[in-house]
Each structure stands twice: as C-alpha cells, then as structure tokens.
MOPAC internal coordinates of N, CA, C and O (Angstrom, degrees):
PM7 1SCF
backbone

  N    0.0000 0     0.00 0     0.00 0    0    0    0
  C    1.4473 1     0.00 0     0.00 0    1    0    0
  C    1.5306 1   108.17 1     0.00 0    2    1    0
  O    1.2310 1   120.43 1   -42.79 1    3    2    1
  N    1.2937 1   116.79 1   137.21 1    3    2    1
  C    1.4581 1   121.13 1  -177.79 1    5    3    2
  C    1.5284 1   111.31 1   -75.25 1    6    5    3
  O    1.2310 1   121.28 1   -16.88 1    7    6    5
  N    1.3153 1   115.15 1   163.12 1    7    6    5
  C    1.4695 1   119.89 1   178.18 1    9    7    6
  C    1.5224 1   110.99 1   -64.00 1   10    9    7
  O    1.2310 1   120.48 1   145.33 1   11   10    9
  N    1.3325 1   116.69 1   -34.67 1   11   10    9
  C    1.4673 1   120.27 1   178.65 1   13   11   10
  C    1.5284 1   110.41 1   -63.80 1   14   13   11
  O    1.2310 1   120.21 1   138.48 1   15   14   13
  N    1.3245 1   117.20 1   -41.52 1   15   14   13
  C    1.4638 1   120.81 1   179.26 1   17   15   14
  C    1.5243 1   110.49 1   -66.48 1   18   17   15
  O    1.2310 1   119.80 1   140.46 1   19   18   17
  N    1.3198 1   117.99 1   -39.54 1   19   18   17
  C    1.4718 1   121.10 1   177.22 1   21   19   18
  C    1.5218 1   110.62 1   -63.08 1   22   21   19
  O    1.2310 1   120.62 1   136.99 1   23   22   21
  N    1.3295 1   116.43 1   -43.01 1   23   22   21
  C    1.4536 1   120.96 1   179.09 1   25   23   22
  C    1.5228 1   110.63 1   -61.19 1   26   25   23
  O    1.2310 1   120.74 1   133.99 1   27   26   25
  N    1.3351 1   116.19 1   -46.01 1   27   26   25
  C    1.4597 1   120.70 1  -179.83 1   29   27   26
  C    1.5285 1   110.63 1   -62.30 1   30   29   27
  O    1.2310 1   119.91 1   137.80 1   31   30   29
  N    1.3094 1   117.77 1   -42.20 1   31   30   29
  C    1.4674 1   121.93 1   178.83 1   33   31   30
  C    1.5236 1   110.46 1   -60.67 1   34   33   31
  O    1.2310 1   120.02 1   136.22 1   35   34   33
  N    1.3292 1   117.57 1   -43.78 1   35   34   33
  C    1.4624 1   121.26 1   179.63 1   37   35   34
  C    1.5327 1   111.45 1   -65.52 1   38   37   35
  O    1.2310 1   119.86 1   138.73 1   39   38   37
  N    1.3123 1   117.86 1   -41.27 1   39   38   37
  C    1.4627 1   121.24 1   178.36 1   41   39   38
  C    1.5252 1   110.94 1   -64.12 1   42   41   39
  O    1.2310 1   120.87 1   137.67 1   43   42   41
  N    1.3304 1   115.94 1   -42.33 1   43   42   41
  C    1.4676 1   120.73 1   179.02 1   45   43   42
  C    1.5247 1   110.15 1   -61.34 1   46   45   43
  O    1.2310 1   120.32 1   138.30 1   47   46   45
  N    1.3181 1   116.99 1   -41.70 1   47   46   45
  C    1.4675 1   120.36 1   179.76 1   49   47   46
  C    1.5182 1   112.03 1   -65.70 1   50   49   47
  O    1.2310 1   119.87 1   145.59 1   51   50   49
  N    1.3247 1   117.86 1   -34.41 1   51   50   49
  C    1.4682 1   120.64 1   178.40 1   53   51   50
  C    1.5262 1   111.34 1   -63.72 1   54   53   51
  O    1.2310 1   120.68 1   149.18 1   55   54   53
  N    1.3233 1   116.31 1   -30.82 1   55   54   53
  C    1.4609 1   121.07 1  -177.28 1   57   55   54
  C    1.5275 1   111.57 1   -92.03 1   58   57   55
  O    1.2310 1   119.94 1   133.00 1   59   58   57
  N    1.3273 1   117.72 1   -47.00 1   59   58   57
  C    1.4588 1   121.90 1  -172.24 1   61   59   58
  C    1.5185 1   114.34 1   -91.31 1   62   61   59
  O    1.2310 1   120.13 1   153.23 1   63   62   61
  N    1.3101 1   117.36 1   -26.77 1   63   62   61
  C    1.4523 1   121.39 1  -177.55 1   65   63   62
  C    1.5145 1   110.04 1   133.57 1   66   65   63
  O    1.2310 1   121.04 1   -32.44 1   67   66   65
  N    1.3184 1   115.62 1   147.56 1   67   66   65
  C    1.4647 1   120.47 1  -177.72 1   69   67   66
  C    1.5232 1   112.90 1   -75.25 1   70   69   67
  O    1.2310 1   120.36 1   149.65 1   71   70   69
  N    1.3089 1   116.92 1   -30.35 1   71   70   69
  C    1.4627 1   120.67 1  -172.00 1   73   71   70
  C    1.5216 1   111.61 1  -124.77 1   74   73   71
  O    1.2310 1   120.89 1   -15.22 1   75   74   73
  N    1.3187 1   115.89 1   164.78 1   75   74   73
  C    1.4667 1   121.55 1  -178.61 1   77   75   74
  C    1.5210 1   110.23 1  -119.50 1   78   77   75
  O    1.2310 1   121.47 1   -24.67 1   79   78   77
  N    1.3206 1   114.80 1   155.33 1   79   78   77
  C    1.4659 1   123.07 1   172.89 1   81   79   78
  C    1.5165 1   106.51 1  -138.92 1   82   81   79
  O    1.2310 1   120.38 1   -27.29 1   83   82   81
  N    1.3264 1   116.87 1   152.71 1   83   82   81
  C    1.4648 1   119.24 1   178.76 1   85   83   82
  C    1.5113 1   110.46 1  -150.27 1   86   85   83
  O    1.2310 1   121.61 1   -24.52 1   87   86   85
  N    1.3322 1   114.53 1   155.48 1   87   86   85
  C    1.4577 1   121.72 1   177.09 1   89   87   86
  C    1.5227 1   107.80 1   -81.61 1   90   89   87
  O    1.2310 1   120.56 1   -49.00 1   91   90   89
  N    1.3018 1   116.53 1   131.00 1   91   90   89
  C    1.4606 1   121.38 1   179.61 1   93   91   90
  C    1.5221 1   112.44 1   -72.42 1   94   93   91
  O    1.2310 1   119.85 1   161.36 1   95   94   93
  N    1.3275 1   117.90 1   -18.64 1   95   94   93
  C    1.4645 1   121.25 1  -178.41 1   97   95   94
  C    1.5226 1   113.50 1   -92.31 1   98   97   95
  O    1.2310 1   120.22 1   128.75 1   99   98   97
  N    1.3243 1   117.18 1   -51.25 1   99   98   97
  C    1.4750 1   119.61 1  -173.83 1  101   99   98
  C    1.5205 1   113.77 1  -109.58 1  102  101   99
  O    1.2310 1   119.73 1   167.76 1  103  102  101
  N    1.3372 1   118.12 1   -12.24 1  103  102  101
  C    1.4540 1   121.03 1   178.13 1  105  103  102
  C    1.5154 1   115.19 1    87.56 1  106  105  103
  O    1.2310 1   119.32 1  -177.61 1  107  106  105
  N    1.3316 1   118.90 1     2.39 1  107  106  105
  C    1.4662 1   120.70 1   176.89 1  109  107  106
  C    1.5366 1   108.06 1   -54.95 1  110  109  107
  O    1.2310 1   120.49 1   -36.31 1  111  110  109
  N    1.3294 1   116.67 1   143.69 1  111  110  109
  C    1.4671 1   119.97 1  -174.43 1  113  111  110
  C    1.5196 1   111.81 1  -129.10 1  114  113  111
  O    1.2310 1   121.01 1   -27.59 1  115  114  113
  N    1.3214 1   115.67 1   152.41 1  115  114  113
  C    1.4571 1   124.87 1   177.20 1  117  115  114
  C    1.5172 1   108.14 1  -134.74 1  118  117  115
  O    1.2310 1   120.06 1   -28.76 1  119  118  117
  N    1.3268 1   117.49 1   151.24 1  119  118  117
  C    1.4564 1   122.30 1   168.73 1  121  119  118
  C    1.5238 1   105.61 1  -111.82 1  122  121  119
  O    1.2310 1   120.59 1   -32.93 1  123  122  121
  N    1.3228 1   116.47 1   147.07 1  123  122  121
  C    1.4537 1   119.45 1  -177.10 1  125  123  122
  C    1.5271 1   111.54 1  -146.89 1  126  125  123
  O    1.2310 1   121.86 1   -26.85 1  127  126  125
  N    1.3423 1   114.05 1   153.15 1  127  126  125
  C    1.4555 1   122.45 1   174.20 1  129  127  126
  C    1.5214 1   107.85 1   -97.78 1  130  129  127
  O    1.2310 1   120.70 1   -31.70 1  131  130  129
  N    1.3088 1   116.27 1   148.30 1  131  130  129
  C    1.4740 1   122.84 1  -177.85 1  133  131  130
  C    1.5284 1   112.38 1   -49.47 1  134  133  131
  O    1.2310 1   120.30 1   135.43 1  135  134  133
  N    1.3358 1   117.03 1   -44.57 1  135  134  133
  C    1.4681 1   119.76 1  -176.20 1  137  135  134
  C    1.5246 1   113.54 1   -71.01 1  138  137  135
  O    1.2310 1   120.16 1   167.27 1  139  138  137
  N    1.3456 1   117.30 1   -12.73 1  139  138  137
  C    1.4637 1   120.51 1   179.81 1  141  139  138
  C    1.5256 1   112.82 1  -114.18 1  142  141  139
  O    1.2310 1   120.27 1  -159.55 1  143  142  141
  N    1.3095 1   117.10 1    20.45 1  143  142  141
  C    1.4667 1   121.22 1  -178.03 1  145  143  142
  C    1.5239 1   112.29 1   -56.87 1  146  145  143
  O    1.2310 1   119.96 1   143.27 1  147  146  145
  N    1.3036 1   117.68 1   -36.73 1  147  146  145
  C    1.4672 1   121.18 1  -178.72 1  149  147  146
  C    1.5266 1   112.22 1   -62.74 1  150  149  147
  O    1.2310 1   120.04 1   159.66 1  151  150  149
  N    1.3277 1   117.54 1   -20.34 1  151  150  149
  C    1.4597 1   121.18 1   179.69 1  153  151  150
  C    1.5306 1   113.65 1   -83.11 1  154  153  151
  O    1.2310 1   120.12 1   168.38 1  155  154  153
  N    1.3220 1   117.38 1   -11.62 1  155  154  153
  C    1.4687 1   120.51 1   177.08 1  157  155  154
  C    1.5234 1   107.08 1   -73.97 1  158  157  155
  O    1.2310 1   119.74 1   -54.55 1  159  158  157
  N    1.3246 1   118.10 1   125.45 1  159  158  157
  C    1.4725 1   119.97 1  -176.57 1  161  159  158
  C    1.5298 1   112.07 1   -67.76 1  162  161  159
  O    1.2310 1   120.66 1   -27.42 1  163  162  161
  N    1.3142 1   116.34 1   152.58 1  163  162  161
  C    1.4650 1   121.83 1   174.30 1  165  163  162
  C    1.5182 1   110.38 1   -86.03 1  166  165  163
  O    1.2310 1   121.25 1   158.08 1  167  166  165
  N    1.3266 1   115.21 1   -21.92 1  167  166  165
  C    1.4668 1   121.65 1  -178.24 1  169  167  166
  C    1.5219 1   109.18 1  -125.63 1  170  169  167
  O    1.2310 1   120.61 1   -43.12 1  171  170  169
  N    1.3257 1   116.43 1   136.88 1  171  170  169
  C    1.4620 1   122.47 1  -178.62 1  173  171  170
  C    1.5319 1   110.64 1   -70.44 1  174  173  171
  O    1.2310 1   120.79 1   -49.18 1  175  174  173
  N    1.3197 1   116.09 1   130.82 1  175  174  173
  C    1.4695 1   121.10 1   178.17 1  177  175  174
  C    1.5267 1   111.30 1   -71.20 1  178  177  175
  O    1.2310 1   119.90 1   156.45 1  179  178  177
  N    1.3299 1   117.80 1   -23.55 1  179  178  177
  C    1.4594 1   122.02 1  -178.52 1  181  179  178
  C    1.5255 1   112.44 1   -76.57 1  182  181  179
  O    1.2310 1   120.63 1   133.26 1  183  182  181
  N    1.3518 1   116.40 1   -46.74 1  183  182  181
  C    1.4628 1   119.08 1  -172.34 1  185  183  182
  C    1.5256 1   114.29 1  -128.51 1  186  185  183
  O    1.2310 1   120.08 1   171.94 1  187  186  185
  N    1.3352 1   117.45 1    -8.06 1  187  186  185
  C    1.4537 1   120.73 1  -178.66 1  189  187  186
  C    1.5153 1   114.11 1    83.39 1  190  189  187
  O    1.2310 1   120.30 1  -174.92 1  191  190  189
  N    1.3413 1   117.04 1     5.08 1  191  190  189
  C    1.4643 1   121.52 1   179.80 1  193  191  190
  C    1.5245 1   112.17 1   -73.24 1  194  193  191
  O    1.2310 1   121.52 1   -10.05 1  195  194  193
  N    1.3114 1   114.70 1   169.95 1  195  194  193
  C    1.4750 1   121.44 1   180.00 1  197  195  194
  C    1.5241 1   110.23 1   -77.29 1  198  197  195
  O    1.2310 1   120.68 1   -47.31 1  199  198  197
  N    1.3312 1   116.30 1   132.69 1  199  198  197
  C    1.4636 1   122.20 1   176.86 1  201  199  198
  C    1.5239 1   108.03 1   -97.00 1  202  201  199
  O    1.2310 1   121.33 1   -51.96 1  203  202  201
  N    1.3346 1   115.06 1   128.04 1  203  202  201
  C    1.4623 1   121.36 1   179.82 1  205  203  202
  C    1.5195 1   108.78 1  -106.96 1  206  205  203
  O    1.2310 1   120.37 1   -52.31 1  207  206  205
  N    1.3448 1   116.91 1   127.69 1  207  206  205
  C    1.4633 1   120.69 1   178.17 1  209  207  206
  C    1.5219 1   112.43 1  -126.69 1  210  209  207
  O    1.2310 1   120.70 1   169.27 1  211  210  209
  N    1.3257 1   116.27 1   -10.73 1  211  210  209
  C    1.4646 1   121.83 1   176.85 1  213  211  210
  C    1.5259 1   109.19 1  -141.13 1  214  213  211
  O    1.2310 1   121.20 1   -27.53 1  215  214  213
  N    1.3096 1   115.31 1   152.47 1  215  214  213
  C    1.4588 1   121.46 1   178.36 1  217  215  214
  C    1.5340 1   109.42 1   -63.95 1  218  217  215
  O    1.2310 1   120.63 1   -46.44 1  219  218  217
  N    1.3129 1   116.40 1   133.56 1  219  218  217
  C    1.4671 1   120.77 1   178.96 1  221  219  218
  C    1.5298 1   111.78 1   -69.11 1  222  221  219
  O    1.2310 1   119.87 1   155.41 1  223  222  221
  N    1.3232 1   117.86 1   -24.59 1  223  222  221
  C    1.4686 1   121.34 1  -177.93 1  225  223  222
  C    1.5244 1   113.57 1   -83.74 1  226  225  223
  O    1.2310 1   120.55 1   132.69 1  227  226  225
  N    1.3386 1   116.55 1   -47.31 1  227  226  225
  C    1.4696 1   119.09 1  -173.90 1  229  227  226
  C    1.5261 1   113.96 1  -119.47 1  230  229  227
  O    1.2310 1   120.16 1   178.03 1  231  230  229
  N    1.3347 1   117.30 1    -1.97 1  231  230  229
  C    1.4655 1   123.72 1   178.04 1  233  231  230
  C    1.5293 1   114.17 1    68.48 1  234  233  231
  O    1.2310 1   119.92 1  -163.65 1  235  234  233
  N    1.3199 1   117.76 1    16.35 1  235  234  233
  C    1.4658 1   120.96 1   178.46 1  237  235  234
  C    1.5236 1   109.94 1   -79.02 1  238  237  235
  O    1.2310 1   120.12 1   -40.23 1  239  238  237
  N    1.3309 1   117.38 1   139.77 1  239  238  237
  C    1.4745 1   119.71 1   173.09 1  241  239  238
  C    1.5212 1   108.30 1   -74.40 1  242  241  239
  O    1.2310 1   120.02 1   -16.53 1  243  242  241
  N    1.3251 1   117.57 1   163.47 1  243  242  241
  C    1.4676 1   120.04 1   177.92 1  245  243  242
  C    1.5114 1   109.73 1  -122.82 1  246  245  243
  O    1.2310 1   121.16 1   -30.58 1  247  246  245
  N    1.3202 1   115.38 1   149.42 1  247  246  245
  C    1.4633 1   120.58 1  -172.14 1  249  247  246
  C    1.5199 1   113.67 1   -91.99 1  250  249  247
  O    1.2310 1   119.58 1   168.33 1  251  250  249
  N    1.3282 1   118.40 1   -11.67 1  251  250  249
  C    1.4588 1   120.25 1  -176.84 1  253  251  250
  C    1.5265 1   111.62 1  -121.05 1  254  253  251
  O    1.2310 1   120.92 1   -42.59 1  255  254  253
  N    1.3273 1   115.84 1   137.41 1  255  254  253
  C    1.4682 1   120.84 1   175.30 1  257  255  254
  C    1.5283 1   110.85 1   -71.78 1  258  257  255
  O    1.2310 1   120.53 1   169.94 1  259  258  257
  N    1.3308 1   116.59 1   -10.06 1  259  258  257
  C    1.4596 1   121.55 1  -179.99 1  261  259  258
  C    1.5231 1   112.46 1  -103.59 1  262  261  259
  O    1.2310 1   120.16 1  -167.93 1  263  262  261
  N    1.3310 1   117.30 1    12.07 1  263  262  261
  C    1.4633 1   121.44 1  -178.80 1  265  263  262
  C    1.5291 1   110.53 1   -65.03 1  266  265  263
  O    1.2310 1   120.97 1   -43.84 1  267  266  265
  N    1.3142 1   115.76 1   136.16 1  267  266  265
  C    1.4561 1   120.86 1   174.88 1  269  267  266
  C    1.5280 1   110.79 1  -117.71 1  270  269  267
  O    1.2310 1   120.86 1   166.57 1  271  270  269
  N    1.3412 1   115.96 1   -13.43 1  271  270  269
  C    1.4575 1   120.20 1   172.97 1  273  271  270
  C    1.5226 1   108.86 1  -141.41 1  274  273  271
  O    1.2310 1   121.19 1   -24.28 1  275  274  273
  N    1.3200 1   115.32 1   155.72 1  275  274  273
  C    1.4591 1   121.48 1  -176.44 1  277  275  274
  C    1.5277 1   110.46 1   -68.80 1  278  277  275
  O    1.2310 1   120.92 1   -45.14 1  279  278  277
  N    1.3281 1   115.85 1   134.86 1  279  278  277
  C    1.4636 1   121.18 1   178.28 1  281  279  278
  C    1.5241 1   111.54 1   -69.89 1  282  281  279
  O    1.2310 1   120.05 1   153.87 1  283  282  281
  N    1.3277 1   117.52 1   -26.13 1  283  282  281
  C    1.4624 1   122.22 1  -177.26 1  285  283  282
  C    1.5293 1   113.28 1   -86.07 1  286  285  283
  O    1.2310 1   120.59 1   126.02 1  287  286  285
  N    1.3348 1   116.48 1   -53.98 1  287  286  285
  C    1.4641 1   119.75 1  -173.46 1  289  287  286
  C    1.5321 1   114.17 1  -107.17 1  290  289  287
  O    1.2310 1   120.34 1   167.81 1  291  290  289
  N    1.3424 1   116.95 1   -12.19 1  291  290  289
  C    1.4585 1   120.35 1   177.58 1  293  291  290
  C    1.5213 1   115.29 1    82.34 1  294  293  291
  O    1.2310 1   119.67 1   179.76 1  295  294  293
  N    1.3141 1   118.24 1    -0.24 1  295  294  293
  C    1.4682 1   121.14 1   179.36 1  297  295  294
  C    1.5254 1   110.01 1   -71.57 1  298  297  295
  O    1.2310 1   120.33 1   -31.52 1  299  298  297
  N    1.3399 1   116.97 1   148.48 1  299  298  297
  C    1.4718 1   119.48 1   178.21 1  301  299  298
  C    1.5276 1   111.59 1   -64.87 1  302  301  299
  O    1.2310 1   121.36 1   -40.68 1  303  302  301
  N    1.3430 1   115.01 1   139.32 1  303  302  301
  C    1.4594 1   121.27 1   175.39 1  305  303  302
  C    1.5242 1   110.70 1   -96.06 1  306  305  303
  O    1.2310 1   121.08 1   145.36 1  307  306  305
  N    1.3250 1   115.55 1   -34.64 1  307  306  305
  C    1.4655 1   122.40 1  -178.02 1  309  307  306
  C    1.5218 1   107.98 1  -163.88 1  310  309  307
  O    1.2310 1   120.32 1   -11.03 1  311  310  309
  N    1.3452 1   116.99 1   168.97 1  311  310  309
  C    1.4669 1   118.92 1   175.80 1  313  311  310
  C    1.5295 1   109.93 1   -61.53 1  314  313  311
  O    1.2310 1   120.65 1   -27.49 1  315  314  313
  N    1.3165 1   116.37 1   152.51 1  315  314  313
  C    1.4650 1   122.12 1  -177.38 1  317  315  314
  C    1.5287 1   112.78 1   -77.23 1  318  317  315
  O    1.2310 1   119.94 1   177.98 1  319  318  317
  N    1.3422 1   117.73 1    -2.02 1  319  318  317
  C    1.4608 1   122.05 1   178.71 1  321  319  318
  C    1.5249 1   109.95 1  -126.68 1  322  321  319
  O    1.2310 1   121.30 1   -32.12 1  323  322  321
  N    1.3350 1   115.11 1   147.88 1  323  322  321
  C    1.4642 1   121.98 1   175.31 1  325  323  322
  C    1.5139 1   106.51 1  -138.23 1  326  325  323
  O    1.2310 1   120.27 1   -55.92 1  327  326  325
  N    1.3091 1   117.08 1   124.08 1  327  326  325
  C    1.4609 1   123.72 1  -177.94 1  329  327  326
  C    1.5304 1   111.78 1    56.67 1  330  329  327
  O    1.2310 1   120.79 1  -143.67 1  331  330  329
  N    1.3371 1   116.10 1    36.33 1  331  330  329
  C    1.4582 1   121.53 1   176.34 1  333  331  330
  C    1.5179 1   115.27 1    80.37 1  334  333  331
  O    1.2310 1   119.68 1  -173.94 1  335  334  333
  N    1.3140 1   118.22 1     6.06 1  335  334  333
  C    1.4610 1   122.17 1  -179.90 1  337  335  334
  C    1.5171 1   109.35 1  -119.47 1  338  337  335
  O    1.2310 1   120.50 1   -42.79 1  339  338  337
  N    1.3423 1   116.64 1   137.21 1  339  338  337
  C    1.4637 1   120.22 1   176.84 1  341  339  338
  C    1.5203 1   109.91 1   -63.32 1  342  341  339
  O    1.2310 1   120.79 1   -43.10 1  343  342  341
  N    1.3212 1   116.10 1   136.90 1  343  342  341
  C    1.4613 1   121.82 1   179.07 1  345  343  342
  C    1.5294 1   109.70 1   -74.98 1  346  345  343
  O    1.2310 1   120.35 1   139.19 1  347  346  345
  N    1.3200 1   116.93 1   -40.81 1  347  346  345
  C    1.4691 1   122.62 1   178.38 1  349  347  346
  C    1.5138 1   108.72 1  -125.17 1  350  349  347
  O    1.2310 1   121.16 1   -33.33 1  351  350  349
  N    1.3345 1   115.39 1   146.67 1  351  350  349
  C    1.4569 1   120.06 1   174.88 1  353  351  350
  C    1.5215 1   109.11 1   -70.09 1  354  353  351
  O    1.2310 1   120.89 1   -31.76 1  355  354  353
  N    1.3213 1   115.91 1   148.24 1  355  354  353
  C    1.4717 1   119.62 1   174.70 1  357  355  354
  C    1.5080 1   109.08 1   -69.89 1  358  357  355
  O    1.2310 1   121.48 1   -41.21 1  359  358  357
  N    1.3327 1   114.78 1   138.79 1  359  358  357
  C    1.4736 1   119.38 1  -178.82 1  361  359  358
  C    1.5005 1   109.70 1  -102.36 1  362  361  359
  O    1.2310 1   120.10 1   180.00 1  363  362  361

C-alpha cells in the first residue's frame, strides 16, 4: 500500500471512526471511536440481527466493515459471503 493510501486511510478514520461494526444478518455497517463504543448497538435497527464490533475470540476491534477474519488472531468473524456475494475478493 502506498504512503498516500495510508495517509488517506488515517484521515478517513479521524473523521468517520477508528473501528468498524457490522450486522451479521444484513451487513449494515457502522464506524465508531473507542470512546463511543457503548453507543454502537448490539442489535441491528434494520433487521434485528446481531451487531459485531469486536472479535469473539480475542476481543480485538476491526478496522474494516468488510472484515471476514480477525486482523489480530485470524479467527473467522463471519462467513465470507452475504446474500450469495463474496464480501472480499480472493487475494
């Protein structure tokens, strides 16, 4: 990743939030700052599904709303597909 892309990512996080959360059922996503974590809902307002904001295995937050595995421990966060479409491209 280029330095320009890293800079842009850091600026975006300063404005939108450092971490991401998403609904395991419908894929709705939120960005959040550490000090406002308590404001992230546990249940999705759209579908009533469970909202995930930290890894169930190691409790680490994740930086991408498209995460399918934990950046810290590598454990799966959710299936790699939602509504029959891959969440992330294969690398």
